[in-house]
C-alpha positions in Angstrom: -74.9 31.7 -30.7 -73.0 32.6 -34.0 -72.6 31.7 -37.2 -69.3 30.3 -38.1 -67.6 30.7 -41.7 -65.4 27.5 -41.6 -62.0 28.0 -42.8 -61.1 24.2 -42.1 -62.8 21.0 -42.0 -65.7 19.8 -40.2 -64.6 16.8 -38.1 -67.5 14.8 -36.4 -67.8 13.0 -33.1 -70.3 10.8 -32.1 -70.6 8.6 -28.9 -72.9 6.1 -27.3 -72.6 4.7 -23.9 -72.9 1.0 -24.5 -72.1 -1.2 -27.4 -75.7 -2.3 -27.6 -76.9 1.3 -28.4 -76.8 2.5 -31.8 -75.2 5.7 -33.0 -76.9 6.0 -36.5 -79.1 8.8 -35.5 -75.8 10.7 -34.6 -74.1 9.6 -37.9 -76.9 10.6 -40.0 -76.9 14.1 -38.3 -73.2 14.5 -38.8 -73.3 13.5 -42.3 -76.2 15.7 -43.1 -74.0 18.6 -41.8 -71.3 17.8 -44.0 -68.6 16.3 -41.7 -65.7 15.1 -43.7 -64.6 12.6 -41.2 -66.1 11.0 -38.1 -64.8 9.6 -35.1 -66.7 7.4 -32.6 -66.7 6.0 -29.3 -68.7 3.2 -27.7 -68.0 4.5 -23.9 -69.6 6.2 -21.0 -69.3 9.8 -21.1 -67.7 9.6 -17.6 -64.5 7.5 -19.0 -61.7 9.8 -19.2 -60.0 7.4 -22.0 -62.3 7.8 -25.0 -59.9 6.7 -27.9 -62.2 8.1 -30.7 -62.3 11.5 -28.8 -58.4 11.5 -28.4 -58.0 10.7 -31.9 -60.3 13.5 -33.2 -58.7 16.1 -31.1 -55.3 15.0 -32.3 -56.5 15.2 -36.0 -57.9 18.5 -35.9 -55.9 21.7 -36.7 -56.4 25.5 -36.2 -59.7 26.5 -38.3 -61.4 23.2 -38.0 -64.7 22.8 -36.5 -65.5 19.8 -34.1 -69.1 18.7 -34.8 -71.3 17.2 -32.2 -74.8 15.8 -32.2 -75.5 17.1 -28.8 -73.1 18.9 -26.1 -73.4 16.1 -23.8 -72.0 13.6 -26.4 -68.4 15.4 -25.8 -68.8 14.1 -22.0 -71.0 13.5 -19.2 -69.5 15.8 -16.4 -69.4 19.6 -16.9 -65.6 19.4 -15.9 -64.7 17.4 -18.7 -66.8 19.3 -21.4 -65.2 22.4 -19.9 -61.6 21.1 -20.5 -62.3 20.2 -24.0 -64.0 23.5 -24.7 -61.0 25.1 -23.3 -58.7 23.2 -25.2 -60.3 23.8 -28.6 -60.6 27.6 -27.8 -56.5 27.4 -27.2 -56.1 25.6 -30.5 -58.3 27.9 -32.5 -60.8 25.2 -33.1 -64.5 25.9 -33.5 -67.4 23.6 -32.1 -70.5 23.2 -33.5 -73.5 21.7 -31.8 -76.4 20.5 -33.8 -79.0 19.7 -31.2 -80.0 20.8 -27.6 -80.2 23.8 -26.0 -77.1 25.2 -27.0 -77.3 24.2 -30.6 -75.0 26.6 -32.9 -71.6 27.1 -33.9 -68.9 28.7 -31.7 -65.9 30.1 -33.1 -62.9 31.0 -31.0 -63.1 34.5 -32.5 -65.5 37.4 -32.8 -69.1 36.8 -31.1 -68.4 33.0 -30.6 -65.4 33.8 -28.3 -68.0 34.7 -25.7 -69.1 31.2 -25.4 -65.6 30.0 -25.0 -65.1 32.6 -22.4 -68.2 31.6 -20.6 -67.2 27.9 -20.8 -63.7 28.9 -19.2 -65.2 31.0 -16.4 -67.8 28.4 -15.3 -64.7 25.9 -15.3 -62.8 28.2 -13.2 -65.6 29.0 -11.0 -66.2 25.0 -10.5 -62.9 24.4 -9.6 -62.8 27.2 -6.9 -66.2 25.9 -5.5 -64.3 22.3 -5.4 -61.6 23.9 -3.5 -63.4 25.9 -1.2 -65.8 22.7 0.0 -62.8 20.8 0.2 -61.3 23.2 2.7 -64.4 23.7 4.4 -64.6 19.8 5.0 -60.9 19.6 6.0 -61.4 22.4 8.7 -64.8 21.0 10.0 -62.9 17.4 10.1 -60.0 18.9 12.0 -62.2 20.6 14.3 -64.1 17.1 15.4 -60.4 15.8 15.9 -60.1 13.7 12.7 -57.2 14.3 10.4 -57.2 13.2 6.4 -55.1 10.9 5.0 -54.9 7.2 4.8 -55.4 5.4 8.0 -52.5 3.6 9.7 -52.3 0.3 8.9 -51.1 -0.9 12.4 -52.5 0.3 15.5 -50.7 0.9 18.8 -51.9 -2.6 20.0 -50.7 -4.5 16.7 -47.1 -2.6 17.1 -46.8 -3.8 20.6 -47.9 -7.3 19.7 -45.4 -7.2 16.7 -42.4 -5.8 19.2 -43.2 -8.8 21.5 -43.0 -11.4 18.7 -39.9 -9.9 17.0 -38.4 -10.2 20.7 -39.4 -13.8 20.7 -37.5 -14.2 17.7 -40.1 -14.5 15.0 -39.2 -13.3 11.4 -41.0 -10.1 9.8 -42.6 -12.4 7.5 -44.3 -14.5 10.0 -45.4 -11.5 12.1 -46.8 -9.8 9.2 -48.7 -13.0 8.3 -50.2 -13.2 11.8 -51.3 -9.6 11.9 -52.6 -9.4 8.4 -50.1 -6.7 6.9 -47.4 -6.5 4.8 -43.9 -7.4 6.0 -42.8 -4.0 5.0 -45.2 -2.4 7.2 -44.2 -4.5 10.0 -40.4 -3.5 9.3 -41.4 0.3 8.7 -43.4 0.2 12.7 -40.9 -1.3 14.5 -37.7 0.2 13.0 -39.4 3.9 14.0 
């Protein structure tokens, strides 16, 4: 944790997960912290599309500080919070967390840079672990004779039935309806 000498504005962001919840506790804490402007969302942290957060990020400039009541108000997933922290650091914007285990001010310069560096390192580690788990899962599936990707819309039996119907003069649309697949799917399989 470092002390941040702010050169820009303190910009607050508050979020509650549902419209029924009240953000007054967060609003009071952000006002007490001296935020000149506060943006708000009433949406789950797992939602990527949070208009208030996007507006706050667009509004801020180098030297400003994003102030949140608690780190989990930025997002529910570690990946989301790390992505936001990386963006703030790259733009020269500080982060101030008012409560919780990580309470404090983190500047992208000086000692606070360590916080951002660690956040970036954790993001990279998480991405590497996801890639490693995905690769291991694909290899295990391949060893069991399974392949990835979307399952075929038509089985060999369906293709044989479609060929017989087409030979009997039925239209692609009639065949598709009878087999419960799209007309383009029938056409594609019969033209292969």
